[in-house]
N, C-alpha and C positions, 0 to 999 in steps of 0.2 A: 662170916659173908664179905666183909669187903675184902680180908686178906687175900681169899681165894677168888676173890675178882683181880685184886690187885697182881695176883702171881697169873691168872691167863692173858692179861694185860700185858706183864715182863714179856711171857713165852711168846704173845704174838708178836710182841717189839723186834723180839732175838731172830724170828722165823721172818719176818720184814727183814730184817738187817741181813741177813744170811741172803735169802733171794737176791736181795738188792746186788751183795757184791758178786753172786754168782752171775747174774746180767750182764755187771760191766765187764769180769772177767770172760764172760763168754765172748761180748761185744767186741772187747779186746784183740782176743783169741782170732776172729774169724778177722777181723781186719787185717791183721798182720799176718795172717795166713797166707803160704805162696801160693799164685793163679795159675790153675791149672792148664796146661799148654794148650790142652785141645778145645776145652770149652769157656776158659777165659773167666772175666768175673762169674757171669752166669753157675758157675760151678760152684759160684760161696750160696746158693739157694738151697744146697743139698744139706746145709747145717743147718737150717731151718725144717725143712722137708721131713727129713728123718728122723728131726725131733717130735714132731707136732704127730706125725704117724704112730711115734711110741705110744704118744700120749693118749690119740685117738683108740688103739689097742686095747691099753692099759684101761682107760674108760671104760668101755663094752663089759671089760671083765669087773672089773668092778663093782657096777652097774647090775650084774648078772647075780655075782656073789651076795650083793645086798639084799636082790632078790626073792635069791633063794632063804637067806634067813627072815627075810618078810613072811615066805608062807610057811616057814614051821612056826613063827611066833605070833604071829599077827599083829606086830609091832609097827605102827606107820612111822615111828621112828627110824626104820630101817628103807622104807619107802622112801623117806625123804632123801638120806642118802644115797639112794638108785637113780631119785631124778636130780639131783645134783652132780651125780659121775655123770648121767644120761645128758643133761645140757649141756657142759664143759667138753666132754668128749664128742657131741658132734659138730662144736665149736672145730675143735683139733681133728674130728676127719675131716669135716669143708677143707680149714687150710690145705690139708694133707692135698685133697684134689684139686685144690687152686696151685698149692708150690708145684704138686707133679706134674701140671701140663705147663706149666714155665720152664721148668727141667729139661721139657718131652719136646718144647719147642727148639729149645737150644741143643739140645742132643743128638733129637731124630729126625726135625725138620717140621716135626709136626703136635698139632696142642692134645691130640688125644688117638691114642690105638687102644684097640680091645681087648688088648692084651692080656694073659689071667694073672696078674699080680693088680694092674689097674678094676678090672673085671671084679674082683673079691673086692680088690676097695671102694668099688663104688654101689656095691650090694649091703656092704658094713653102714657106708653111709643112708640109703634108702632104710636100713633097719634101725637107724638110730633117727631116721626122719619119721618112720611109723611107730617106733616108739613113744615120742615126743606128739605125735599126731592122736595119741590115744589118749595118752594123759591131757589133752587139752580140749577132748571133745566128753569126757564122761566126768560126771560132776561128783557123784558118789566117792569119798575116799578109798573104803575099802573096796569097792569093785573096778575102780579104776587099780588101784595098787595089785591088783590079781593078776589083771589082763596084762596089764607093763611087765608084770613080772616074765608072766609065760612067754613074752616076746624077747624079753632079757636075755632070758635062758636058753630057748631053741637057737635065738642068734647069735647067742657066744659061739653055737656051734661054726660060724662063719671066720672066728678070728686064728682057727689055727690054717685054715685055708688061705688067707691073708698072708703068711707067719711062713708056709710054706709053698705057694704058689709057684715062686723063682725054680724051687728045685723039683717041685713032682707035674710042675707042668712047662712047655716048654716056649719061652717066648724074652722078648727083647729088653726087659728090666733085668739091669745089672743084680745079682746075688748078694757080694760084698767088692764091692768098687776095691783094688788098693789105692791106700793113701800114705802120702809122707806122714810121720812122729807130729809135727806138729800142726796137721790138717784132722789126723786124728785125735788130739787135745784139745783140737777146738771142739768138733765133732764130743763131745763128752762132756764139755763144759756146758755147748748150750742143752744140749738134754737134759744133765744136773740140773742147769738153770730154771729150763721152764718147767720140769718136773717138779721143783720146789712151787715153781710160781701153781702152778695148776694143783697143789696140794692146799696151799692159802686160800684162793680161789674155789676149791672144794668144800672146807670149812665153812666158808664165809656165806658160800651160796646155800648151804645146808641149814643153815643157824636162820637164815632170812626166811629158806621155805618153814622152817616148824615155826618162827613169827607170824609168819599169814596164816598156817594151822591153826593158831591160837587164838586167832583176830578173832572171829567171830566167835567163840566159846566167851573171852575178855567183854566185848558190846555186848553179851547178853546179860551175862554178871553184871554190867554196870547197869542195864537197862532195869534187871528187876530188882536191885538195889536203889534207885530211882522212884521206881513207882510205888516200893513197899513204905519209902520215907514219904511221896507226896501224900498219899491216900490218909485221909483223915482217919483218927482212931476212933470205936468207936467211945469212950468218955467225952472225948470232945464235941462229936455230934449230937449227943443226950444234952449234952451242957447248953449245946445251940438253940 
């Protein structure tokens, strides 16, 4: 048991070190990347915007995949993974809308426009919010898991719409803007760093959710143990 815990601690330390290195490298790459002529410094928002947008989409797919696994196996462990992905995905989707609005203000002169990519991204955020709302309103674990799983699976249909919106529908959102090699490297490092951070937070949040789920059971076991210890035995009663 101790060697297993030491192994997990060692892996966690390596993962954190790799993530920290990627974040540092991404920060340096973004800082030294050339400034875009038209948008200026505001263009650097793109490095974060693309990264969190990727994670918002990935988080929903992971959530839906875990939801399918739960419906087949009825194992709440899969629901815990789904909840972790949903919470982190919602944060990333929210950051996508915020950074996108900042970028749109600099590029288009407006904070928001209901063009196809922005509309489908907003729908994805609303689906995330509805998923988390269901989880907060329903108390029974399996009932909550079933309903939220249905929302996650049906909501996953919006993911390809977000990805393909700029190709299937007319809009002003760029499909794939041209970038210099150093800009592309900075973008790839940013995506890798934030994906690594997402993975660590994903695992940590799932562990926290599992502990929260086990706590009432542990408390009941402790209460029963204390009650059985405090109750006087029949031999003691007759002696008195």
